[in-house]
GUVO-242921 format. One record per residue (C-alpha): residue in one letter; z, x, y. Coordinates in steps of 0.25 Angstrom, whole numbers, plus 5000, padded with zeros to 4 digits. Example, Ala and Ser with C-alpha at 12.3 -4.5 7.8 and 13.67 -1.06 7.14 Angstrom:
a503150494982/s502950554996/
END
This chain:
m511049114813/a509549134816/f508249134808/s506849154813/g505549114806/v506148984800/f505148884796/v505548744801/d505148604796/v505548494805/c504848354802/a503548414797/s503548514808/h503448664803/y503748784812/i504448914812/a505748934820/q506949014823/v508248944818/f509648974824/l510948914818/t512048914828/n513448844827/y512948714833/r511448694830/l510248744823/i509148794832/i507648794828/l506648874837/a505248864834/a504548994834/k503148974841/s501949044836/r500449024835/t500548944822/n501948884824/q501948794837/c502548664832/g503948714831/t505048634837/n506348694843/m507548614839/w509048624837/i509948554827/a511348524830/l512248564818/n512948424819/n511548354818/i511248414804/q511448314793/s511148404781/i510548534777/e509748554764/v509148684758/g507848664751/d507248744739/e506548874742/t505148864746/i503948954747/v503349004760/v501849044759/s501449144770/r499949164771/q499249264779/r497949254786/s497349344776/g497749244765/a498949324760/k500149244757/e501549264753/r502749174748/s504149174753/k505349094750/t505948994759/v507148904760/t507248774768/i508548724775/s508348574779/v509248524791/h509348374791/c509848324804/f510348184809/d509348174819/a508148144810/r507748294809/t507648384797/v507348534799/k506948624788/l507148764790/i506348854780/f506848994779/l506049114773/l506849174762/e506049284756/q504649334753/a504149324739/r504149454733/q502749504729/s503249584717/r504449604709/s504549754711/k504649754726/s505149644735/p504649644750/d505649644760/p505949514767/p505549494781/p506749524791/l507549404795/e507749384810/l509249384812/t510149394824/d510849524825/p512049554816/p513449564821/a513849694827/g514349794817/v513449764806/p512649884800/i511349814803/k510449924796/d511049914782/k511249764783/q509749744786/q509249824775/i510149744766/g509649614771/q508149654767/r508449664752/f508549564741/f509849544733/s510049484720/f511449424718/a511249394703/s511649534699/s512749544709/p513349414711/k514649464717/i513949524728/g513049404730/r514249314730/r514949394741/i513649384750/i513649234747/k515149224751/s514849304763/v513749204767/s514649084765/e515749154773/r514849194785/v514149064785/r515348964783/g516549054787/p517649114779/r517749074764/s518848974762/g519049014748/t518748864743/l517548814735/a516648704741/t517348604733/d518648634740/l518148614754/s519148544764/h518648424772/s518648514785/q517648614779/r516548514775/l515448614771/d514248564764/t514548614751/l514648554737/d515248414736/p516648414729/a516348284723/d515048334717/e515348364702/s513948364698/g513648504702/d512348474709/g512748544721/r512648434731/a513248434745/r513448324755/t512748334769/r513248274782/s512648144779/g513348134766/a512148154757/f512048254745/r511148364745/a510948494737/k511848604741/p511248744741/t512048864738/l512049004742/l512549064729/l511549124720/n511349094705/v512049194696/s511449224682/e512249164670/d512349304664/q512949364677/p514449384676/e515249324686/a515849414697/e517249434699/d517249364713/t517449224709/e517649174722/v516149134723/t515449074711/k514049044709/s514148904713/t515248904724/h515148874739/f516148924748/s516648844760/g516948904774/e518148864783/n517748794796/s518048884808/e517948824822/s517348964826/e516148934817/f515748824826/d515848894839/i514648854847/l513648964851/s512948984863/e511448974863/d511249124862/d512249134851/e511849124836/v512649124823/t512149254816/l512249274801/s511349384795/f511149424781/t511749564784/d513149494788/l513249434774/l513349574767/d514549624775/d515449614763/v514449674753/s514449824752/p513149904752/d513349954738/e513449814733/i512249774740/d511449894735/g511749854721/m511149714724/v509849764730/n509049794717/c509749704707/q508549614706/t507749704696/e509049724688/g509349574688/g507949544683/r508149644671/k509449564667/g508649434667/r509449364678/s508349264681/n509149184691/s509449304700/r509049274714/l508649364726/l509349334739/h508649374752/a509349394765/t508749274771/d509349194759/l510749224764/l510349194778/v509749054775/a510949024766/a511849064777/f511048984787/q511148854778/l512648874776/r512948894790/l512048774794/e512748684784/h514148724788/l513948704803/a513248574801/l514248514792/n515448554801/v514948544815/a515348394815/d516848444815/y516548564824/p515748504835/p514948604843/a515348534856/v516748574855/t516548724852/f515448734862/v516348694874/k517448774868/l516648904869/h516148874883/t517548834889/g517448844904/q515948844904/l515648694902/q515948574910/l516148454900/t515548354908/g514948224903/w516248164898/d516448094911/v515248004910/y515947894904/s517247824909/f517547684903/p518247634916/r517147694925/e516147624916/m516747494917/d516947504932/r515447524933/q515247394925/g516047314935/l517247284925/s518147184931/e519547234931/e520047094932/k519547054919/w519547184911/k520647294910/l520547444906/t521547464894/v522047594889/t522747544877/n521947624868/g522247754876/p522147894873/e522847864859/y521747764856/r522847674851/l522047544849/c520747604844/a520447754841/t518947724843/y518947654856/p519047724870/q520447744877/l520047644888/m519547504885/y519347374894/m519947244889/p520147104896/k521247104906/g522046994898/v522147074885/q523447144883/v523647274875/g524347194863/v523047114861/l522247244860/d523247294849/e522947174841/c521447174843/v521447314837/k521947254824/f520747154823/r519547244826/s519047354817/k519447494821/g520247434832/r519047424840/i519347304849/p518447234859/s518247324871/l517447304884/v516247394886/w515347324896/v515447214907/d514447154916/k514847174930/t514147044935/h514546944924/h515747014918/n515246994904/f515547104895/m515347184882/l516447214872/r516447294859/c517347304847/a517347314832/q517347204821/p518547114819/l519347124807/t519246984803/g519147004788/k518846904777/t519946814782/g519346794796/r520546854803/h520446854818/s521346904830/a521846824841/f522046954849/d520546994847/e520146854851/h520946864864/l520346994868/i518946944867/q519246814874/s519846884885/a518646964886/i517746844887/h518546784898/t518246904907/g516746874906/p515946764912/a516646624911/d515546564902/a515146694894/h515346704879/m515446824870/i514546864859/i515146954848/y514047044844/d514347094829/a513347204827/r513347184812/s512647074804/f513446954800/s513446994785/a514047134789/a515047074798/t515546974788/g515547074777/n516547154784/m517547044783/i517747084769/m518247224774/g519147154784/k518247154796/g517147064800/t516746994813/e517346894823/i517646754819/i516946694831/n517846564831/h518946644836/y518246694849/p517846584859/r516646604867/a516146704858/r515046714847/l514646814836/a513246884834/f512846974824/l511847084827/d511447134813/i511547284816/p511547374804/n512747464801/i512847614802/h512447634787/a511147564789/v510847634802/r511147774795/d510147734783/s509147694794/y509247824801/d509147904789/a507947834785/l507347854798/r507647994798/t507048014785/l505747944790/c505648034802/l505848154794/s504748114784/p503448194787/t502548074783/s502147964793/s501647864782/k502247724783/w503047774795/l503247634802/s503647564789/s504547684786/l505147674800/e505347524798/n506047544785/t507147634791/a507547514800/w507947604811/l507147534822/t507647394816/y509047434818/l508747484832/s508147344834/i509347274829/i510247354838/i509347334851/k509347184848/g510847174847/s511047254860/t509947174867/m510647044863/i511947084868/a511347134881/r510547004884/y511846914881/m512646994890/k511647014902/q510946884901/q512046784896/h513146864902/g513946854889/n515046944883/a514847034871/l515747084860/i515047184851/h515547244838/c515047294824/s515947344813/d516847444820/g516247444833/w515747584835/d514247584830/r513447464832/t514347414842/s514147534851/q512647514849/l512647374854/t513647394866/s512847514871/l511447464870/a511847324876/q512447394888/l511247484889/l510347354890/i511347284900/d511847394909/p510747484915/y511847594918/y511847634903/r510347664904/t510647774913/t510947914908/v512347914912/g512547764909/f512047794895/q513047904893/v514147804897/l513647704888/v513747804876/d515047854880/k515647704881/e515047634869/w514947754859/l515947864862/s517147784868/f517047664859/g516947754847/h515647764840/k515847864828/f514947974832/q515448074823/h515347994811/r514047924815/l513348054817/g513548104803/h514948174802/p515048244788/d516348174785/q515748034787/p514348034781/n514347884779/e514647864794/r513447924799/s512547834807/p511647854819/i512147734827/f512147814840/l510747864838/q510347724835/f510847684848/l510047794855/d508847744848/c509147604853/v509247654867/y507947734865/q507247604861/i507747534873/l507247654882/t505847644876/q505847494880/f506447514894/p506047654898/n506347634913/a507747574910/f508447704906/e508747824915/f508647914903/n507447954894/f507247964879/s507748114880/y509048064884/l509247984871/l508748094863/c509648194869/i510848114865/a510348094851/d510148244850/h511548274854/l512148154846/n512448244834/t512448384839/g513948394842/w513648474855/f514348374864/g515548294862/t514948164866/f514648114851/l515748184844/c516848114837/n516947964833/c517747904845/d518347934858/k519747964852/e519148074843/r518448134855/h519748134863/d520548194851/m519548314850/s519548324866/l518048324866/y517948284880/a518548414884/r517948494873/t516448454872/a515348424882/s514748294883/l513248254880/w513148184893/a513348314901/h512148374893/l511348254896/s511748264911/a511348404911/i509948374906/r509848234913/d508548264921/t507748274907/l508348144902/l508048044914/n506947934913/p505947954924/g505647804923/y507047754924/q507147624933/e508547594937/t508847444935/s509947344933/d509247264922/s509647244908/i508547284897/y508347204884/p507447284874/t506747224863/n507247254849/n505947224842/v505647334832/r504147344837/r504747394850/l505647494844/r505147634841/l505647754834/w506447854842/e505347964840/e506048064850/f507248074841/f506748044826/l505348104827/r505748214837/y505348334827/d504348254819/s502948334818/t502248214824/s503048214837/d502448224850/s502948364852/q502348404839/v501048344842/e501048424856/r501348554848/d500248524838/g499248504850/a499648634857/e499448704844/s498048644842/a497648674856/d497948824855/p498448874842/d498349014845/a499249004858/s500449094857/i501849024859/t503049094864/p504149084854/m505349004858/t506349114857/p506249264855/g505949304841/a505549164837/e504149204833/a503749164819/s504049264808/h502949314799/w502849184791/q502749094803/e501249104806/n500749104791/t501849034783/v501848894776/v503048844770/w502648774757/k503448664752/c503948674738/d503148574729/d504148574718/n504948454723/t503948394732/n503548254727/e502848194739/c501948214750/q502448274763/w501748164771/c501448044763/q502648064754/q501848014742/k502348064729/f501448174722/t500748134710/a499648184701/f498648124710/k499348154723/r499648294722/k500448394731/h499848494740/h500348594750/c499848594764/r499348744766/s499848734781/c501248674781/g501648694766/l502048544764/i501648464752/f500648344753/c499848264744/n498348274743/d498148164752/c498948224763/s498448364762/k496948344759/l496448414771/k496048564771/l496048664782/p496048814783/i497448874788/p497049014793/h498449054798/l498949034784/g497749114778/y496948994773/y495549004778/t495048894768/p495348754769/q496748724764/r497448594760/v498348544772/c499148424776/d498648324786/e499548374797/c499248524795/h497748484795/r497948424808/k498648534814/l497748644808/q496448574812/g496948564826/a497348714827/h496048774821/k494548754820/t493748784807/t492348824805/d491748824791/i491148964788/g490748934773/d491148974760/g492348884761/f492948954773/l493248904787/l493348984799/v494648944806/s494948974821/s495948914831/k495548814841/s495548864855/
END
């Protein structure tokens, strides 16, 4: 689907754009013009969409240079993403009619060509009219039914309350008996559910077609062909003319002039439906359907399927466990490669097929150790020092329980490992949890090691928060970054605890690195189940110790080894609709820790900040098979290594743009500080689309320097429509209770005011400045907000000519 002239609001930045919806992403292309130079081109992967909301209709005020103005109705679709981004798409629905006797024709909507065989002329004439379904509900329902089927697929014949698990459409919650029409989003939160169906008058007799009632939502059956990935030149087309194929011309002609007749009958709640209404509704349904089902139909699989024989699936050979251990200088006299887990994943479903164990440990010992560790995740070797032969193990918590149970087989495995290291070396068991959390798990039959049963070992707790605390912190940070106000920014940032959690993780990783590198000790690391905080600690500690992991390829090997092969639950942690409580940005938190280390040691890494940003961008797109599924077993079961492309192949293709020109190769370890005063917000990720970003400042500077300069549109046909140059979207003030900037509540003394330039609502303190706005027809000073005053003052110069008028001209 394609729309032109859509008003876009991203983090307080407003501009006109073209919007394209394909089967795997939403594309927004800014339409550049003389007065619209601050737009940002962006794309949103459908798997990155957390929820979609439809706002109330608002009013667009179009002012001409002559001072004339007209009002139009708009509807807002808000797209909330997992990556701290909310994009509001404002669609122009219809122009307000100037009189009851005659309705002006709506502006033509720019659409892609309809399919072959459609009689274009007649359908276009139909599309320019208004229809009232109140007097002909049967026909109206048939068109709505056509919308649902064409957007979601063939009708299944079941109501939304009878949806099967595999259909998982964003419709009414079956458990909701209150009738408030709430629906769950991918994050698990409730929101108001918009409906396509129109209200029918109480005195209107029910039609014979009872398959669709006035409050019924129909579901669609999932079809794999629906998720076929298109090429860059292809688009999904759904025009209003296609929605009327099942309605005869005679039936439509009976609907054209029914509004007057309906008014005579006193049907006050009859509603005119414009052609664009159906298109926007179809866009919303299609977007919701794709976003909520793309997790189970990853674009990476279909993309390769459609290009069989044209792609080389490289990148999967970056990592090999035996090859990596050979690089580390593993002694075959002390350690052995075991295939006990094997292709059947007999020991542990979330562990890799190959593992390294002390040479004296037999297979029977491993079978018993599995019973003592949570999820069967036994201690396994991940890194060894080639000089001193001290090592790093990872596992899950032991199942000690309230009775303090212990396992002689687990103790034998750990003691055998200690004997492979330096003769006088000890082991520290690093528990990522707090002491209270670890002991609290004993009530559930889990717990931590009873250190008396492990000679030459001691226990240390690192107090790292769990996934639920990290999720809450990230949600608070995302809300803060989306807020338009900068009041109390630093204190609000501190309250999110995001930087505090980064400091704790970096502190624990540095502690492990120092102990292993400076004291040549051994380390065993675990948290609860050994796939979240454990992966953060093991990968960061190795990043600090081993300079190989600070190269582009070495970092990919590190991610493959510690996160992919050892079973970090990417599918659940990235926000799968089936597991909303499992969502937590653990891997993003790890990338942020690497970002903090990179800022402190800019010459120690072969890659730059763009390298980390590219990984973060594709973390939740589903375009590559790298971050799909929860473990290596699931990837093998889905044959992802043969059916999808690897993200590492993409990074290799653009490697030149991701290299750090100041990189200095060294064999030294690095030890960053974890002091919060030395940590900073990852602005390139969290504030990338903020209106105060560097790119936005540069655009504002260019606009101020030459406001009359013409800018070539980004794509053909991307020029602004007739309301781009002279239109302000006024925010509805009925439900607005606080100022846009200071977020203070409106009172009798702190009144609300619309900014005449941007249309947002501010208090009298934040909008006390006045300035003429000639391109909107305001030649006398008008109340504007501080930000618009800064922009307009930089773009124009004014001269007082008396009688309350100012002569306004562009700065040259």
